[in-house]
C-alpha positions in Angstrom: 29.1 16.1 -16.1 30.0 16.7 -12.5 31.0 14.1 -10.0 28.6 12.6 -7.5 28.5 14.5 -4.2 29.9 13.1 -1.0 28.8 13.2 2.6 31.6 15.7 3.1 30.2 17.9 0.4 26.7 17.8 2.0 28.2 18.7 5.4 30.0 21.8 4.0 26.9 22.9 2.0 24.2 22.8 4.6 25.0 21.3 8.0 25.2 24.8 9.4 21.6 25.4 8.2 20.0 22.5 10.1 19.8 21.8 13.8 20.0 18.0 14.4 21.7 15.6 16.7 22.6 13.2 13.9 23.4 14.9 10.6 24.4 11.6 8.8 21.1 10.0 9.7 19.2 13.0 8.5 21.1 13.1 5.2 20.4 9.5 4.6 16.7 9.9 5.3 16.5 12.9 3.0 18.6 11.2 0.3 16.6 8.0 0.3 13.3 9.9 0.1 14.6 12.1 -2.7 16.0 9.1 -4.5 12.8 7.1 -4.4 10.4 10.0 -5.2 12.5 12.1 -7.5 14.0 11.6 -11.0 17.2 9.6 -10.8 18.9 9.7 -14.2 21.5 6.9 -14.7 20.3 4.9 -11.8 18.1 2.5 -13.8 19.7 -0.9 -14.6 18.8 -4.1 -16.5 19.3 -7.3 -14.6 18.8 -11.0 -15.5 16.5 -12.9 -13.2 16.1 -16.6 -12.3 13.7 -19.0 -13.9 10.1 -19.0 -12.7 9.0 -22.0 -10.5 6.5 -24.6 -11.7 3.6 -22.3 -10.7 4.9 -19.5 -13.0 6.0 -17.4 -10.0 9.2 -15.4 -10.1 10.7 -14.6 -6.7 12.9 -11.5 -6.6 15.0 -10.1 -3.7 14.4 -6.6 -2.4 17.7 -6.3 -0.7 19.4 -4.6 -3.7 16.4 -3.4 -5.7 14.1 -0.5 -4.8 11.7 -1.0 -7.6 11.1 -3.2 -10.6 9.7 -1.1 -13.4 9.1 -3.6 -16.2 10.1 -7.1 -17.5 11.3 -8.6 -20.7 10.9 -12.3 -21.6 13.1 -13.3 -24.5 13.5 -9.6 -25.4 9.7 -9.0 -25.5 8.6 -6.3 -23.1 5.8 -6.8 -20.5 4.2 -4.3 -18.1 3.4 -5.0 -14.4 0.0 -4.8 -12.8 -1.0 -5.1 -9.1 -2.7 -8.3 -7.9 -5.7 -6.2 -7.0 -6.4 -5.4 -10.6 -7.0 -9.1 -11.4 -10.0 -9.0 -9.2 -11.5 -5.9 -10.8 -11.4 -6.4 -14.6 -11.7 -9.2 -17.1 -8.7 -10.9 -18.7 -6.2 -8.9 -16.5 -2.8 -10.5 -16.2 -3.1 -12.1 -19.6 -0.3 -10.0 -21.1 1.2 -8.5 -18.0 3.3 -9.7 -15.1 1.2 -9.6 -11.9 2.8 -8.2 -8.7 1.8 -10.7 -6.1 3.3 -8.6 -3.3 5.9 -9.3 -0.6 6.3 -12.8 0.6 8.8 -11.8 3.3 10.8 -8.7 4.3 13.3 -9.3 1.6 11.4 -11.1 -1.2 8.7 -10.0 -3.6 6.9 -12.4 -6.0 5.6 -11.8 -9.6 3.4 -14.1 -11.7 4.2 -14.4 -15.3 1.6 -13.4 -17.9 -1.0 -16.0 -18.6 -0.1 -16.0 -22.2 3.4 -17.3 -21.2 2.1 -20.2 -19.0 3.1 -23.7 -20.2 1.3 -26.9 -19.7 4.6 -28.7 -19.0 5.6 -26.0 -16.5 9.1 -26.0 -18.0 10.2 -22.3 -18.1 13.9 -22.9 -18.7 13.7 -21.5 -22.2 12.6 -18.1 -20.9 15.3 -15.5 -20.4 13.7 -13.0 -18.1 15.3 -9.5 -17.5 13.9 -6.7 -15.4 14.3 -2.9 -15.6 15.1 -2.0 -12.0 16.0 0.9 -9.8 18.7 -0.2 -7.3 18.1 0.3 -3.7 19.5 3.3 -2.0 22.8 2.7 -0.2 23.2 4.7 3.0 26.4 6.8 3.4 28.4 6.4 6.6 31.8 8.0 6.0 32.8 11.4 4.7 34.0 10.0 1.3 30.9 8.0 0.6 29.0 9.2 -2.5 25.3 10.0 -2.8 23.3 9.4 -6.0 23.2 13.1 -6.9 25.5 15.3 -8.8 24.3 18.6 -7.3 23.8 19.4 -3.7 20.8 21.8 -4.0 18.1 19.2 -4.1 19.5 17.2 -1.2 19.8 20.4 0.9 16.1 21.2 0.3 15.1 17.6 1.1 17.1 17.6 4.3 15.5 20.9 5.3 12.1 19.3 4.6 12.9 16.4 6.9 14.1 18.8 9.6 10.8 20.7 9.5 8.9 17.5 9.4 10.7 16.4 12.6 9.6 19.6 14.2 5.9 19.0 13.2 5.8 21.8 10.7 4.3 19.7 7.9 3.3 22.5 5.6 6.8 23.9 5.4 8.2 20.4 5.1 6.0 19.7 2.1 6.9 23.0 0.5 10.7 22.2 0.8 10.2 18.7 -0.5 8.2 19.9 -3.5 11.1 22.3 -4.3 13.6 19.5 -3.9 11.7 17.2 -6.3 11.4 20.1 -8.8 15.2 20.6 -8.6 15.7 16.9 -9.3 13.5 17.1 -12.4 15.7 20.0 -13.7 18.9 17.9 -13.0 17.3 15.0 -14.9 16.6 17.1 -18.0 20.2 18.3 -18.0 21.9 15.0 -17.4 19.8 12.6 -19.5 21.3 13.8 -22.7 19.9 14.2 -26.2 16.3 12.8 -26.6 14.7 11.4 -29.6 11.5 13.2 -30.3 8.7 11.2 -32.0 6.2 13.3 -33.9 3.0 11.8 -35.1 1.1 13.4 -38.0 -2.6 13.0 -38.2 -3.9 12.8 -41.8 -7.7 13.3 -41.7 -8.1 12.4 -45.3 -6.3 9.1 -45.0 -8.2 8.2 -41.8 -11.6 9.2 -43.2 -11.0 7.1 -46.3 -9.9 4.1 -44.4 -12.8 4.4 -42.0 -15.3 4.8 -44.8 -14.3 1.5 -46.6 -14.2 -0.6 -43.4 
């Protein structure tokens, strides 16, 4: 597996292809967009969070986290649903964390599933972990590393940003699509061996079970 590329690597690879007054700023814009939108193998972590308050709300900081993907409470997994869904369907939020949105520029609040709410509001027995994608860290010096192990996708993303800045949105979107496709290829190559689950449908077994119900 190759090492992560540096700002110096990016400069050598494609600075000559792009006209810009601030190459470092452009690289950071391209890298952050690619990091957030594209596949990022290896950049998903599990972190332990604080205890919910008496209202069952869990306040998280957005300073170091780009996105929370799922929660676990005492090792039991829970999905996340938007607050808006609780106004659109019955019983929503019963078995899922509810994303209550941003309460400030650096904090985002989640409500625990209703099935985990306690009458005594004592949540100290809950060990809550979250599957998170860390926030993108901008590069500033030549030796700083970017969250990619190949330069091709970053080059395409940087060219996309350059075309976007020059109001050529169609070309910009074309380059970004290619950049994201390149990231998917990198992801398949770097994620390692995968476990394949194969389900077998047995019509006879199903029909018999269904008949006797």
